[in-house]
N, C-alpha and C positions, 0 to 999 in steps of 0.2 A: 464626467464619469470618474476621471482620475482622482479628483478631490473626494468624491464619495468613497472610493475604495480605500484611499489613504486614511480617511476618517474612521472607516470601519477597522482598519488595522490599529489605529491609535486607541480605539475604544477597547481593544483586547478581546477577552473571551478565550476559550482554550478548547483543545481537543486532546484526547488521551486514548489509550487502548479501550476499544469498545465503541468507538465512533461509527455510526452507520453512514456509509459512503455512497450507497446506491440501493434502490429497491425497484422491483418490477413485479406486477401481479399482486397476489394476496400475501401480505407480510404484516405481522403483528409483533408488538413488544409488550409483554405482560398483558396481552389481550386487547391492547389499543392498536387500531389500524395505523399503518405507516404509509405514506405516499412519497412521491419525489420531493415534495416540499419539506419533508421531514429531514432530508439530508443536510448535514451541516449544523443541526441543532439537537440531534438525538444521540444519546449515548446508551449503550447496554451496560448498566451498572451492575456491580456484584450482586448476585441473587436474582437478577432479572433474566427472562427467557425471551429470546428472539425466535419466532416461528414463521415458517412459510407454508402456504397452501399450494395453490398453483401459482407459484411465484418464486423469485430468487432475491437474495440480498448479499451485499458486500459489506464487510465489517473490517475496520482497521485495527491492527494491534500495534506493536512498536513500529517506528518509522521504517518503511520498506517491507512490511508484512501485511498481506491481505488474506482474509478468510472469506470464502464465497460459499453461500449456503444454497443447496439444491432445493427443488420442489419437495414439499411435504417433509420438512426437516426442522429440527429444533436445536438451538445452541444456547447454553447458559454461560454467563460470565462468572467466574469464580474469583479472580483477582485481576485488577486493572493497573497494578503497579508497573512502571517501566522496567524494573529489574526483576519482577516476578509476575509474569503475565500468564494467566491460566484460564482456559475455557473448557467446557464439557459438551461434547456432542451427544445429545440425548436420543435423537432418532434421525434417520435419513442420512444424507451424505454432505460432506463439506470438502472443499479443495482449498489448500493453503499455498499461496505464492509467497516465497521468501526471497526478496531481492537483496536484503541486507540484514545481517544479524551481528550485533556487537558482542564481544566476549562478556560484557556485563548483563546482557539480556538473557533471561531464563524464561523460555516460552514453552509451555506444555499444553497438551490436549488430553483430557480424560475421556476414555471411550470403553464401555463395557468392562470396567474393572481394570483396564490397562492405562498406563501413563505413557504418553508419547511426547518425547522431548526433541525439539528442533536442534540439530547440531550444525547444519550448514545451510547456505542459500540453496533453494531448490523448489520443486513442485511436489506436493504431497496430497494424496486423496484418502479420506477416511470415510468408512461406511459403518454406521451403527446398526443398520438393519440386518446385514450379514457381516457381523463384526470383523473388520479387516483394515489393514493399512497398506497403501501402495506408495512407492517412491519412484516418481517419474524422473526425478533428478535430485541430487543432494544426499543427505544422510540424516537418519533419525535414530534415536535410542528408545526402544520400546521395552517398558518394564511391566511384567506380568508375574504376580505371585513371587515378588522379590528376585525374579530372574530378569536380567537385562540383555536384550538382543539388539545388535546394531544392524540397521537396514540401509543398504546402499542403493544406487541407481539400478532400476530394473528389477527390484525385489519387492515382494509382498509378503505379509504375514497375516494368517487367520488367527483372530484372538477370541473366537467363540469359546464358550465353556466346553472343556473336554477336548479341544483341538490340540494337535501336536504343534508345539511352538517351533516350527521349522520354516525358515524363509524359503520362498519359492520364486522362480523367475516368472515374469510376465512380459507381454509385448507392450512397450511404452508408446508405440505408435497407435495403439487402440485405446484412446483416452475416453471416448464416449461424449455424451452431450454436455455434461457439466464441465469437462475439460475444455471442449470447444468454446463454450460460453465464457469460461474464465480466461482463455487465451484472447478472446475479443475484448473483454474488459481490460486485460493487461495492455493491449494495444492502445485503448483509449487513455489509460493512465500514463503511458509513455508520451502520448500527445499532450496531455495536460502538463506533464513535467516540462516538455519543451516550451510550451506556452508560458509557464510560470518562470522558468529560468530566463527566458528572453525578456519578460516583463520586469523582472527584478533588475536586470542589467540596464534596460532602457529607462525605466521610470524611477528606479531607486527608492522603493517604498520601505526598504528595510529588509535585512537578511540576517538570520541568526544561526546559520549552519544547518546541518542535517535535521530534517523534520517534515511534518505535514504542514502545507501552506494552502490556505483557502484560495481557490481559483474561481472567480465569479463567472468566467466564460464557460466553464465546464460544470458549474454548480456542484463542485465536489472538492474534496481535499486532494492536493497533488503531493506526491512524494518528491522532495528535492534533496539530493545528497549534498553533503558539505564540501566535497572535493572531487575533482576528476570527472570521469565519464565511464560508464560500464554498461554491458548488456545484461538483461535479466534472464532468468532461466527459459523464458519463452522466446528469447532472441530480440527483444525490443530494447532500444537504448535509452538511458537516463543520464541527463546532464546536470552538473552543478553549475551555478551562475558563473563561477570563475572560469571553468573550462569553456562554457558557451561563449563568453565574452571574447576570448582570444582565439578560439578555434573554429567557431561556427555561429552564424553563417558568414561573418566578416569580422572586421576589427572594430572594437568599440573604444572610444577614448575614455580615459580614467583620470580622476583627481578626487581628492577628499581624504577619507580616513579609514577605509575598510581594510587597508593593509594587504593589497594584492597587486602584483604586477607579473608579467610573463615569467614563469618559472620560479617565482619567489612569493613568500608570504611574510608580512610584517614590515614592509618598507614604506608605509605611509601613503600608499595610493588607494584610491577608492573609486566607486562607480559614479558615473554621471551619465545623463541622457545624451542621445544623439548617436547616430550610426555613421561610420565611415565605410565606404565601399561595401555596404550591406548587400547581401545576396538573398533573394527570397528563400525562406526555408521550405522544406517539403510541406505540402498541405496538411493542415491538422483540423480536426473537427471542433469548431468554436463558432459562436454566434457572429463574430466580427472578422474572423480570419486574421491574416498577417497584419493588416493595417490597424485593426482594433487592438491587437496586443501591444502595439507601439503607442497608441493614444490612451489606452485605458490603464487605470491603476490596478494594483494587485494587493488584495488583502490577505495577509498571512504572516507567519513567523514560525519560529521553532515552537511547535504546538501553539501556533499563533492565532490571530483574530479572524473571526468569521464576519460576514457582512453585518 
């Protein structure tokens, strides 16, 4: 299995903003039905429309940003550049989870004539049916008719035609069904990150810093940060391989050329397999569990290879 996964990594392939990462129920891309088997190979390209009936879908934008589409909703990709990522919510609702946004990233959503720009990590819900924007956490800049309004945590803005552009407070604890579904998906993605960080350390298939890495155990792309460890806005943790190796679940030996040692970068040390004093990690949802993650390879890279 490890050889197969490493071969897939070597063969390359890529993902970019617009990659479909999860589907359930009725989902189409430009009228073509998508299924779970579509994940990892389907991209929403500029000009294409992703639609749901009685179903939901998860789409990746820049590394660390997820967009989740509710039932009976439609999303169009406008631009899939890493430095200029733009989508349009045409109908229905979408929730955006932003775990990481770099200063070079320009991520915007068009809705009902308004332009919504992501300013900080957070959780944001957009509704095109009753045009509005809600900030559960983070900060947005909403531009309507050349007027820009900053929205912070616990604020919402109605952007329907003729509405007064005045932010109002709302109860962030009343997220609704899409919020609950997105939180569950976020937990799965945190588990996929843990699995991927561990496998990169143990099997050393290659690591290229912050990016989306294909995880065959979860049949999805996993977000792997380039350094450190942090909690996302839903409260789930994401590890970089370097942090995982030295801090959790035990100590891993190193040698080679990745240039990482405790507290330092660039000193000529690298990953090798084998675990010293390893402690079982918390359970995570995968086909093979803890042992499988140590024996299986991991296909991925910074916008890296799929199976």
